[in-house]
C-alpha positions in Angstrom: 0.0 0.0 0.0 2.7 2.4 1.0 4.6 1.5 -2.1 2.6 3.8 -4.3 3.3 6.9 -2.3 4.4 9.6 -4.8 6.0 12.2 -2.7 9.1 14.1 -3.6 10.9 14.3 -0.3 13.6 16.6 -1.5 11.2 19.1 -3.2 8.6 18.8 -0.4 5.8 18.8 -2.9 3.4 16.1 -4.3 3.7 15.5 -8.0 1.4 14.0 -10.6 2.3 10.8 -12.2 1.9 9.3 -15.6 1.0 5.9 -14.0 -2.6 4.8 -13.7 -4.4 5.6 -10.4 -3.7 2.2 -8.8 0.0 2.5 -9.5 0.1 6.1 -8.4 -1.3 5.3 -5.0 0.6 2.1 -4.5 -2.4 0.0 -3.5 -1.9 -3.7 -3.0 -5.2 -4.8 -4.3 -7.5 -2.9 -1.9 -9.1 0.5 -2.1 -8.1 2.4 1.1 -9.1 5.9 0.1 -12.4 7.6 0.1 -12.8 10.1 -2.8 -16.1 11.5 -1.6 -17.7 11.5 1.8 -21.5 11.3 2.1 -22.1 12.8 5.6 -25.5 12.0 7.0 -25.2 13.8 10.4 -23.2 14.0 13.6 -22.2 11.0 15.7 -23.8 10.5 19.1 -21.8 11.7 22.0 -21.4 8.9 24.5 -20.6 8.5 28.2 -19.4 4.9 28.7 -20.3 2.9 31.8 -17.5 2.1 34.2 -16.6 -1.6 33.9 -16.1 -3.7 37.0 -12.4 -4.2 37.8 -12.3 -5.4 41.4 -11.5 -9.0 42.1 -14.6 -11.1 42.7 -14.4 -14.0 45.1 -16.4 -16.6 47.0 -13.4 -17.6 49.0 -13.8 -19.6 52.2 -11.3 -20.8 54.8 -9.4 -23.9 53.8 -8.1 -25.0 57.2 -7.9 -28.7 57.7 -8.1 -29.3 53.9 -5.4 -31.3 52.1 -4.6 -30.7 48.5 -5.4 -33.8 46.4 -4.8 -32.6 42.8 -4.5 -29.5 40.8 -3.8 -28.3 37.2 -3.3 -24.9 35.6 -5.4 -23.0 33.0 -3.3 -21.1 30.5 -5.2 -20.6 27.2 -6.7 -18.0 24.9 -10.5 -18.8 24.9 -12.0 -18.1 21.5 -15.5 -16.5 21.1 -18.2 -19.1 21.8 -15.7 -21.5 23.5 -15.3 -22.6 27.1 -12.6 -24.1 29.2 -12.9 -25.5 32.7 -12.8 -28.3 35.3 -14.9 -31.4 35.9 -15.2 -33.0 39.3 -16.0 -36.7 38.8 -17.8 -38.1 41.9 -17.3 -41.7 40.9 -13.6 -41.5 41.7 -13.2 -38.1 43.3 -10.9 -36.7 40.6 -10.7 -33.5 38.6 -9.9 -33.1 34.9 -9.8 -30.3 32.4 -12.6 -29.9 29.9 -13.2 -27.7 26.9 -15.0 -27.4 23.6 -11.8 -26.4 21.8 -11.0 -27.8 18.4 -8.7 -30.8 18.4 -5.0 -30.6 18.1 -3.1 -33.4 16.5 -0.7 -35.2 18.9 2.4 -33.6 17.3 0.9 -30.2 17.7 0.6 -30.9 21.5 4.2 -31.9 21.5 5.2 -28.8 19.7 3.4 -26.6 22.2 5.2 -28.4 25.0 8.6 -27.8 23.4 7.9 -24.0 23.1 8.6 -21.7 26.0 5.9 -21.6 28.7 5.2 -17.9 28.0 4.7 -18.6 24.3 2.4 -21.7 24.6 -1.0 -20.0 24.8 -0.3 -17.9 21.6 1.0 -21.0 19.8 -2.0 -23.1 20.8 -4.3 -20.2 19.7 -2.7 -20.2 16.2 -2.5 -24.0 15.7 -6.1 -24.4 16.7 -7.1 -22.2 13.7 -5.4 -24.6 11.3 -6.7 -27.7 9.6 -5.2 -30.9 11.0 -2.8 -31.5 8.1 -1.5 -27.9 8.3 -1.2 -28.2 12.1 0.9 -31.3 11.4 3.2 -29.5 9.0 4.0 -26.6 11.3 4.2 -28.8 14.4 6.9 -30.8 12.6 8.9 -27.7 12.0 9.0 -27.0 15.8 9.5 -30.6 16.8 12.4 -31.1 14.3 14.1 -27.8 15.4 17.0 -27.8 17.9 18.3 -25.3 20.5 18.9 -22.4 20.3 16.4 -21.9 17.4 13.2 -23.5 18.9 11.8 -20.4 20.6 12.4 -18.1 17.6 10.9 -20.7 15.2 7.9 -21.3 17.5 7.4 -17.5 17.9 7.3 -16.9 14.1 4.6 -19.6 13.7 2.6 -18.5 16.7 2.5 -14.9 15.4 1.7 -15.7 11.8 -1.8 -15.5 10.5 -3.7 -18.7 9.8 -4.2 -17.5 6.3 -0.5 -17.3 5.7 0.4 -20.6 7.3 -2.3 -22.3 5.2 -1.3 -20.6 1.9 0.7 -21.9 -1.0 3.3 -19.3 -0.4 4.5 -20.4 3.0 7.3 -22.9 3.4 8.9 -24.2 6.6 12.3 -23.3 5.1 11.4 -19.6 5.2 11.0 -19.6 9.0 14.0 -21.9 9.7 16.3 -20.0 7.4 15.1 -16.7 8.8 16.2 -17.8 12.3 19.4 -19.6 11.4 20.7 -16.6 9.5 20.1 -14.4 12.6 22.6 -16.6 14.5 25.0 -16.6 11.6 24.9 -12.8 11.5 25.4 -12.7 15.3 28.8 -14.4 14.8 29.9 -11.6 12.4 28.8 -8.5 14.3 30.7 -7.0 17.2 28.1 -4.4 18.4 25.4 -6.9 19.2 25.1 -10.4 20.7 22.2 -12.8 20.9 21.8 -14.2 24.4 19.9 -17.3 25.2 18.4 -17.6 28.7 18.0 -21.3 29.2 17.1 -24.0 26.7 14.0 -26.1 25.9 15.5 -28.9 28.1 16.5 -27.0 31.3 14.0 -24.1 31.6 10.3 -24.0 30.7 10.5 -20.2 30.5 13.5 -20.1 28.3 13.9 -17.1 25.9 16.4 -15.2 23.8 17.2 -11.5 23.3 20.1 -9.3 22.2 22.7 -7.3 24.1 24.0 -4.3 22.2 26.7 -1.7 22.8 25.9 2.0 22.5 27.3 5.5 23.4 24.8 7.1 25.8 24.0 10.8 26.1 27.0 11.3 28.5 29.4 9.7 26.0 29.8 6.5 28.0 30.1 3.1 26.3 27.3 1.0 27.8 25.6 -2.3 27.1 21.9 -2.6 26.9 19.4 -5.5 26.7 16.5 -5.5 24.2 13.2 -6.4 25.9 12.0 -9.8 25.1 8.8 -8.6 23.4 10.8 -6.2 21.2 13.3 -8.8 20.2 10.8 -11.3 19.0 8.3 -9.1 17.2 10.7 -6.5 15.6 13.8 -8.5 15.1 12.9 -12.2 14.8 9.6 -11.9 13.0 9.9 -12.8 9.3 7.3 -10.2 8.0 8.0 -6.5 7.5 4.7 -4.9 6.6 2.3 -5.9 3.8 4.5 -8.3 1.9 4.0 -12.1 2.0 7.0 -13.7 3.6 8.4 -15.9 0.8 11.3 -16.9 -1.3 11.6 -14.4 -4.1 13.1 -14.4 -7.6 14.8 -10.9 -7.5 14.9 -10.7 -11.4 11.1 -11.1 -11.9 9.2 -7.8 -12.2 6.7 -7.7 -9.4 3.0 -7.4 -10.3 1.5 -4.2 -8.8 -1.9 -5.9 -8.4 -1.1 -9.2 -6.8 2.6 -8.9 -5.6 2.8 -12.7 -5.8 4.2 -13.5 -9.3 7.8 -13.4 -8.1 7.2 -15.9 -5.3 9.0 -19.2 -5.9 9.7 -22.5 -4.3 12.7 -23.1 -1.9 15.9 -23.3 -3.9 14.7 -21.1 -6.7 14.6 -17.8 -4.8 16.0 -16.0 -1.8 14.7 -14.5 1.5 15.5 -11.0 2.6 17.4 -11.7 5.8 20.1 -13.7 4.2 20.0 -11.9 0.8 20.4 -8.3 2.1 23.1 -9.1 4.6 25.2 -11.6 2.6 24.8 -10.6 -1.0 25.5 -7.5 -3.1 24.9 -6.6 -6.7 27.9 -5.6 -8.8 29.2 -2.1 -7.9 27.1 -2.0 -4.7 28.4 -2.3 -1.2 27.9 -5.5 0.9 26.0 -4.8 4.1 27.9 -7.5 6.0 31.3 -5.9 5.1 30.1 -2.4 5.9 29.3 -3.5 9.4 32.4 -5.7 10.0 34.3 -3.1 12.0 31.3 -1.5 13.7 31.5 -1.6 17.5 28.4 0.3 18.7 24.8 0.2 17.6 24.3 4.0 18.0 26.1 6.9 19.4 23.5 9.3 20.8 26.1 12.1 20.9 26.8 11.9 17.2 30.6 11.6 17.7 30.8 8.1 16.1 29.9 8.4 12.4 30.4 4.7 11.8 28.0 3.3 14.3 25.6 0.7 13.0 22.7 3.1 12.5 24.7 5.5 10.4 26.4 2.6 8.5 23.1 1.1 7.6 21.8 4.5 6.5 24.9 5.0 4.3 24.4 1.5 2.8 20.7 2.3 2.0 21.7 5.6 0.3 24.5 3.9 -1.6 22.1 1.1 -2.7 19.0 3.0 -3.5 18.0 6.0 -5.6 14.9 8.0 -4.7 12.7 7.6 -7.8 10.2 5.2 -9.2 8.8 3.7 -12.4 5.6 1.7 -13.1 6.7 -1.2 -10.9 6.2 -0.6 -7.1 7.5 -3.8 -5.4 6.6 -4.8 -1.8 9.3 -7.5 -1.4 12.6 -6.2 0.0 14.5 -8.6 -2.2 13.0 -7.1 -5.4 13.4 -3.6 -4.0 17.1 -4.1 -3.6 17.5 -5.6 -7.1 15.8 -2.5 -8.6 17.8 -0.1 -6.5 15.1 2.5 -6.9 12.1 3.5 -4.9 10.2 6.1 -3.1 9.4 6.3 0.6 7.5 3.1 0.6 10.3 1.1 -0.9 12.9 2.9 1.3 10.9 2.1 4.5 10.7 -1.6 3.6 14.3 -2.1 2.7 15.4 -0.1 5.8 13.4 -2.3 8.1 14.6 -5.5 6.4 18.3 -4.3 6.4 18.1 -3.2 10.0 16.7 -6.5 11.2 19.2 -8.4 9.1 21.8 -6.5 11.1 20.1 -7.5 14.3 18.7 -4.2 15.2 14.9 -4.0 16.0 13.1 -1.8 13.4 9.5 -1.0 12.5 7.7 1.1 9.9 5.6 4.3 10.5 2.8 5.3 8.2 0.9 8.6 7.8 -1.7 7.8 5.2 -3.2 11.3 5.0 0.3 12.7 4.3 1.1 9.9 1.8 4.3 9.2 3.5 6.1 6.4 5.5 9.4 6.1 7.4 11.0 4.0 10.2 11.9 3.8 13.8 14.7 1.7 15.4 14.9 0.6 19.0 17.4 2.0 21.5 15.7 1.7 24.9 12.7 3.4 23.2 11.6 3.9 19.6 13.8 6.4 17.7 12.5 8.3 14.6 14.6 7.4 11.5 14.4 8.2 7.8 17.7 7.2 6.1 16.7 8.8 2.7 16.8 12.2 4.4 19.7 11.4 6.8 17.2 12.1 9.6 17.6 10.5 13.0 15.7 11.3 16.2 13.9 14.4 14.7 10.2 13.4 14.8 8.9 16.9 14.6 10.7 17.6 11.3 7.5 16.9 9.4 5.4 19.4 11.3 7.9 22.1 12.0 10.2 21.6 9.0 7.9 20.4 6.2 4.8 22.3 7.4 2.6 19.2 7.7 -0.4 18.9 10.0 -0.9 15.2 10.5 -4.3 13.5 10.5 -3.1 10.3 12.1 0.2 8.5 12.3 0.5 4.7 13.0 3.2 2.2 13.7 2.8 -1.0 11.7 3.4 -4.1 13.7 4.8 -7.2 11.9 1.6 -9.1 12.7 -0.5 -6.4 11.0 -1.7 -4.5 14.1 -1.7 -0.7 13.9 -0.8 1.4 16.9 -1.4 5.2 17.0 1.8 7.2 17.4 0.6 10.7 16.4 1.8 12.1 19.7 5.4 11.5 18.7 5.1 13.4 15.4 2.8 16.2 16.3 3.1 18.9 19.0 -0.7 19.1 19.3 -3.0 16.1 19.4 -6.7 15.2 20.1 -8.1 11.9 21.2 -11.2 10.4 19.5 -12.8 7.4 21.2 -15.5 5.5 19.4 -17.6 2.8 20.9 -19.3 0.1 18.8 -22.6 -1.0 20.4 -25.4 -3.3 19.5 -29.1 -2.3 19.5 -29.3 -3.0 23.2 -26.2 -0.9 24.0 -23.9 -3.9 24.6 -20.3 -3.6 23.3 -19.3 -5.2 20.0 -15.8 -6.5 20.0 -13.8 -6.7 16.8 -15.9 -4.1 15.0 -14.0 -2.1 12.4 -14.0 1.7 13.1 -13.0 3.8 10.1 -11.9 7.4 10.7 -11.8 9.7 7.7 -10.8 13.0 6.4 -11.7 13.8 2.8 -9.7 11.5 0.5 -8.1 9.4 3.2 -9.0 6.5 5.6 -7.6 5.1 8.8 -9.0 2.3 10.9 -8.9 0.2 14.0 -10.8 -2.7 15.7 -12.7 -2.6 19.0 -11.8 -4.3 22.3 -14.0 -6.0 25.0 -15.7 -2.6 25.7 -16.4 -2.1 22.0 -13.9 0.8 22.1 -11.2 2.0 19.8 -9.0 5.1 20.5 -7.5 7.3 17.8 -4.8 9.8 18.5 -5.1 12.5 15.9 -3.7 15.8 14.9 -5.3 19.1 15.9 -7.2 21.6 13.7 -8.8 18.9 11.5 -12.3 17.8 10.7 -13.0 14.1 11.1 -15.7 11.7 10.0 -16.2 8.0 11.0 -18.3 4.9 10.5 -18.6 1.5 12.1 -18.8 -1.9 10.4 -19.4 -5.2 12.2 -20.8 -8.7 11.6 -24.1 -7.8 13.3 -24.6 -4.5 11.5 -23.1 -1.2 10.3 -23.6 2.4 11.3 -24.4 4.2 9.1 -26.0 1.2 7.3 -24.9 2.4 3.8 -21.2 1.7 3.5 -20.6 4.9 1.6 -21.9 7.1 4.4 -20.2 8.6 7.5 -21.0 10.7 10.5 -19.2 13.9 11.3 -17.2 13.4 14.5 -15.5 16.7 15.2 -14.8 20.0 13.4 -11.5 21.7 14.1 -10.1 19.3 16.7 -8.6 21.0 19.7 -5.2 20.1 21.2 -5.6 18.1 24.4 -9.4 17.5 23.9 -11.0 14.0 24.1 -14.1 13.3 22.0 -16.2 10.2 22.8 -18.9 8.9 20.5 -20.9 5.7 20.0 -22.2 3.9 16.9 -24.9 1.3 17.0 -25.5 -1.8 14.9 -29.1 -3.0 14.3 -28.2 -6.6 15.5 -27.7 -8.0 18.9 -24.6 -9.5 20.5 -24.6 -13.2 21.5 -25.3 -13.9 25.1 -25.2 -16.9 27.4 -28.6 -17.9 28.7 -28.4 -18.7 32.4 -30.5 -18.7 35.5 -28.8 -18.1 38.8 -29.7 -20.6 41.5 -28.5 -21.0 45.2 -25.3 -22.8 45.8 -26.1 -26.4 46.6 -25.9 -27.3 50.3 -23.1 -29.6 51.6 -23.7 -31.4 54.9 -20.4 -33.3 54.8 -16.9 -32.1 55.0 -15.3 -34.3 52.4 -14.2 -32.5 49.2 -13.7 -28.9 48.1 -13.0 -27.4 44.7 -11.2 -24.1 44.3 -10.7 -22.2 41.1 -8.5 -19.1 41.1 -7.9 -17.1 37.9 -7.0 -13.9 36.2 -7.7 -12.6 32.7 -4.5 -10.5 32.0 -5.0 -10.1 28.3 -7.5 -9.9 25.5 -6.8 -10.4 21.8 -7.8 -7.7 19.3 -8.6 -9.4 16.0 -9.5 -8.1 12.6 -8.7 -8.1 9.0 -5.3 -6.9 7.9 -6.3 -4.3 5.3 -2.7 -3.7 4.1 -1.7 -7.2 3.1 -0.9 -8.9 -0.1 -2.6 -12.1 1.0 -6.4 -11.8 0.9 -8.3 -13.0 4.0 -5.4 -12.3 6.4 -6.4 -11.5 10.0 -4.3 -10.2 12.8 -4.3 -11.4 16.4 -2.8 -8.9 18.8 -2.8 -9.4 22.6 -3.3 -6.3 24.8 -3.8 -5.9 28.5 -7.0 -6.5 30.5 -9.4 -9.2 29.4 -12.7 -10.4 30.9 -14.4 -13.7 31.2 -17.5 -15.4 32.5 -17.3 -18.2 35.1 -20.1 -20.7 35.8 -20.6 -23.7 38.0 -23.3 -26.3 37.3 -24.2 -30.0 37.4 -24.0 -32.6 34.7 -27.5 -32.1 33.3 -27.2 -28.3 33.2 -23.8 -28.5 31.6 -25.4 -30.5 28.8 -28.1 -27.8 28.5 -25.4 -25.1 28.4 -23.5 -27.0 25.7 -26.6 -26.9 23.6 -26.9 -23.2 24.0 -30.1 -23.3 26.1 -31.1 -21.7 29.3 -29.3 -23.5 32.2 -29.1 -23.2 35.9 -25.8 -22.0 37.4 -24.3 -20.9 40.8 -21.2 -19.2 41.9 -21.2 -17.4 38.6 -18.9 -14.5 37.9 -19.9 -12.4 34.9 -17.5 -10.2 32.9 -14.7 -10.3 35.5 -11.0 -9.7 35.2 -10.1 -12.2 38.0 -11.7 -14.2 40.7 -11.6 -17.0 43.2 -14.3 -19.5 43.8 -14.5 -22.1 46.5 -17.1 -24.8 46.4 -17.8 -27.4 49.1 -18.8 -30.4 47.0 -22.1 -32.1 48.0 -21.9 -35.9 48.2 -22.9 -38.1 45.4 -22.8 -35.6 42.6 -20.4 -34.5 39.8 -19.9 -30.9 39.0 -18.5 -28.5 36.3 -16.8 -25.1 36.7 -15.8 -23.4 33.5 -14.8 -20.1 31.8 -17.0 -19.0 29.0 -16.4 -16.5 26.2 -19.9 -16.5 25.0 -20.2 -12.7 25.0 -17.5 -12.1 22.4 -18.0 -11.8 18.7 -14.3 -11.8 17.6 -11.8 -11.4 20.4 -10.3 -14.3 22.4 -9.7 -13.8 26.1 -6.6 -15.1 27.8 -7.3 -17.0 31.1 -4.5 -18.1 33.4 -5.2 -19.8 36.8 -5.5 -23.0 38.7 -8.2 -25.6 39.6 -7.5 -27.4 42.9 -9.2 -30.3 44.6 -9.0 -30.6 48.4 -9.9 -33.4 50.8 -11.0 -32.7 54.4 -8.5 -33.9 57.0 -10.6 -35.6 59.7 -10.1 -34.3 63.2 -13.4 -35.2 64.8 -14.9 -38.5 66.0 -17.2 -40.6 63.9 -20.1 -39.5 66.0 -19.6 -35.9 64.9 -19.9 -36.7 61.2 -23.3 -35.9 59.7 -24.2 -38.4 57.0 -27.1 -37.7 54.6 -29.8 -40.3 54.6 -30.6 -39.5 50.9 -28.3 -41.2 48.4 -28.3 -41.9 44.6 -26.5 -45.2 44.5 -26.3 -46.2 40.8 -27.9 -48.2 38.1 -27.5 -51.8 36.9 -26.9 -53.0 34.2 -25.0 -50.1 32.6 -24.8 -50.0 29.6 -28.3 -51.6 29.3 -30.9 -52.8 26.8 -33.9 -52.6 27.1 -34.1 -51.7 30.8 -32.1 -50.9 33.8 -32.7 -50.6 37.6 -31.8 -47.3 39.3 -31.0 -47.7 43.0 -31.3 -44.9 45.7 -32.1 -44.3 49.3 -34.5 -41.9 50.8 -35.2 -40.3 54.2 -38.6 -41.8 55.1 -39.5 -38.6 56.9 -39.5 -36.7 53.5 -42.6 -37.9 51.7 -43.1 -35.0 49.2 -41.1 -33.6 46.3 -39.0 -36.7 45.8 -38.3 -37.1 42.1 -36.2 -39.2 39.8 -35.7 -37.4 36.5 -34.1 -38.7 33.4 -32.5 -36.4 30.8 -30.9 -37.0 27.3 -27.5 -35.7 26.4 -28.9 -32.3 25.4 -30.2 -31.8 28.9 -33.9 -32.3 27.8 -36.1 -34.2 30.3 -37.5 -37.4 28.9 -38.9 -39.1 32.0 -40.1 -38.2 35.5 -40.9 -40.4 38.4 -42.5 -39.0 41.6 -41.3 -41.1 44.5 -42.7 -41.8 48.0 -40.9 -44.3 50.2 -44.1 -46.4 50.7 -44.7 -46.5 46.9 -41.2 -47.4 45.8 -40.3 -50.9 44.8 -38.8 -53.5 47.2 -36.0 -52.2 49.4 -32.5 -52.7 48.1 -31.0 -54.4 51.0 -32.6 -55.4 54.2 -32.8 -53.2 57.2 -32.5 -49.8 55.4 -34.6 -47.4 53.3 -32.9 -48.1 50.0 -35.2 -48.4 47.0 -35.1 -48.8 43.2 -36.9 -47.8 40.0 -36.8 -49.7 36.8 -36.6 -47.6 33.6 -37.7 -49.3 30.5 -36.1 -46.9 28.1 -39.3 -45.0 27.3 -40.2 -41.4 27.7 -43.3 -39.9 29.5 -45.4 -40.6 26.4 -44.3 -44.2 26.4 -42.2 -43.8 23.2 -39.0 -45.7 23.1 -36.0 -43.4 23.2 -32.9 -43.8 21.0 -29.6 -45.3 21.9 -27.2 -42.9 23.6 -26.0 -41.3 26.9 -28.7 -40.4 29.5 -28.5 -38.8 32.9 -30.6 -39.7 35.9 -31.1 -37.2 38.8 -32.5 -37.9 42.3 -34.0 -34.7 43.7 -35.4 -34.4 47.2 -35.4 -31.4 49.5 -32.0 -29.9 49.6 -30.4 -33.1 48.2 -29.8 -33.8 44.5 -27.4 -36.1 42.7 -26.8 -37.0 39.1 -25.3 -40.1 37.4 -24.8 -41.2 33.8 -26.0 -44.3 32.0 -25.8 -45.6 28.5 -28.6 -47.2 26.5 -27.2 -49.5 23.7 -29.7 -51.1 21.3 
């Protein structure tokens, strides 16, 4: 997209071009610009409700309780999915349950080989792939060796499902990308890759780089790149909108598809190796230029051959600022042409910088038709090699006379982050909420912010919110598009947001879809009583992140979505019995207790009644697009007996079981009742969907012959028919004894 920017930097004026309109604007194959705005009114001013943030708990004392078993939760829960714990009363154990898609066994192994901190993201990505594609990328991780495993796993985890499933992606791209990082490390003196642990000795192993610099006081110091910067902006194999692939540098790149020069392994080259270790005739070799460089950057400017200035000189020696009809996106092809405007310069700068083991990103100002870079040195530093400009972010406003609409940083995974405040002395904040017809937030809705002729966009979070940081003194328009409706409905229409934006002002608006967000249908019931100290289930959790997801508009691969984790997620938590879990699983109204709705964290303690199995689970049923990251622990405790047998209260009601099981055509269900309770005793039978198929009203004197002499145990024979005397089909059924405060559920199987 950026590649078609036609701006004469040296003359500071926009020029006309003889190219057709698509070539002039450098579009990939998407129309990003609005030529005309149909304004239908002003947007609605909005005052958002304050979301609950405090920790919610039903915690109780756990004195005299011994830990029997526990396991951790550590997953991104996709919209419409759930994850939780099942307490099995038959053997008093707990196990993890979910309705996640299935991972192939080798994918599970690959996740276990990845660092602990990376596993949730890797699982999230692999679950989006078909089983054969899962297998392919799992093999890449499982066949890798230290010290490359974490970098390879990261590149896969933070690639789109569309890319990993495409015909353009090859395992060799990711493995070569990582291996050549370590080869470059051996040839560079100003930087060093450091591996903290390995896959065999530390579950939380990771890598990063140490680099030498001259600080503002002229001192030589060594700094460490933060882990998250190292992986996303140095390791990642994607720059901006290009498809990471092997490229034939001699093939003219098609402006519409940008895919015709992609070739199979062995027939082409990848930018990390190509830019660092190869040079065309009469052009400098980047590796040799950096061979005697000892510091990454000298802030004082007294070291003209630091790595940043050396790379800048290499770019200016390798590239001429001009263009012709071809506007390539691939760094390999850009280098072979040796010409380009700001789009080509920004891409080759980012690729060369990363090849030289310095984190680098690209900055885009769509409304000003310009793009440049930033490199990392304890913070992001403005950088535009074609103008020999370093750490001078206000040059565009104060030197070139530009009044920015909006400036974004382009993350390697396609996510856009507003950085207008770095490049403008005056900024305003525009917050837009996407809401459904009931006022509930829409997550993953696309918010498009416009000035005449130009677009910018973002996707909403759990609150239905997106925040734009914009320039002052401008008029802005906006619209919202979502899967449940648009506002305005006509895609060519917009609302006026603000006229002549004021520095320091925040403007907050809402837009409403005609549809409704999905919801979980539940009815809150009292927590079941427990008369016996025997077992206790405790679930403790936090939701530290949510994932913002949406279409990558600037990408050469159609259908590419980004997944970008940000802070502060929310989740629902429910507890219920077997029958109501089946009802929930079929998206019907179910009974629940100890529920926590839309919380960021919580702790639930449940004293487990005898003779019943239970579910506790996290639910992301309120989300349309955005996964929520849940981390926590489920623990099962057993009471440590300190009293005499006479002190123990034992219930006289008990659901014993059924025999035979499986059965055909009938089975006998055994239970015991307190003979003093003669009303409201029921035996209920449900199918796997939680639908009641049979009901027996039971009185002790009416039940069949006692099961065992000298007690009040009884039985009912079920003949496999419903209340209408119709034979039911084969399958799993639940039977529930309900009397007073006691209830218990067990499972049986009818096999015909």
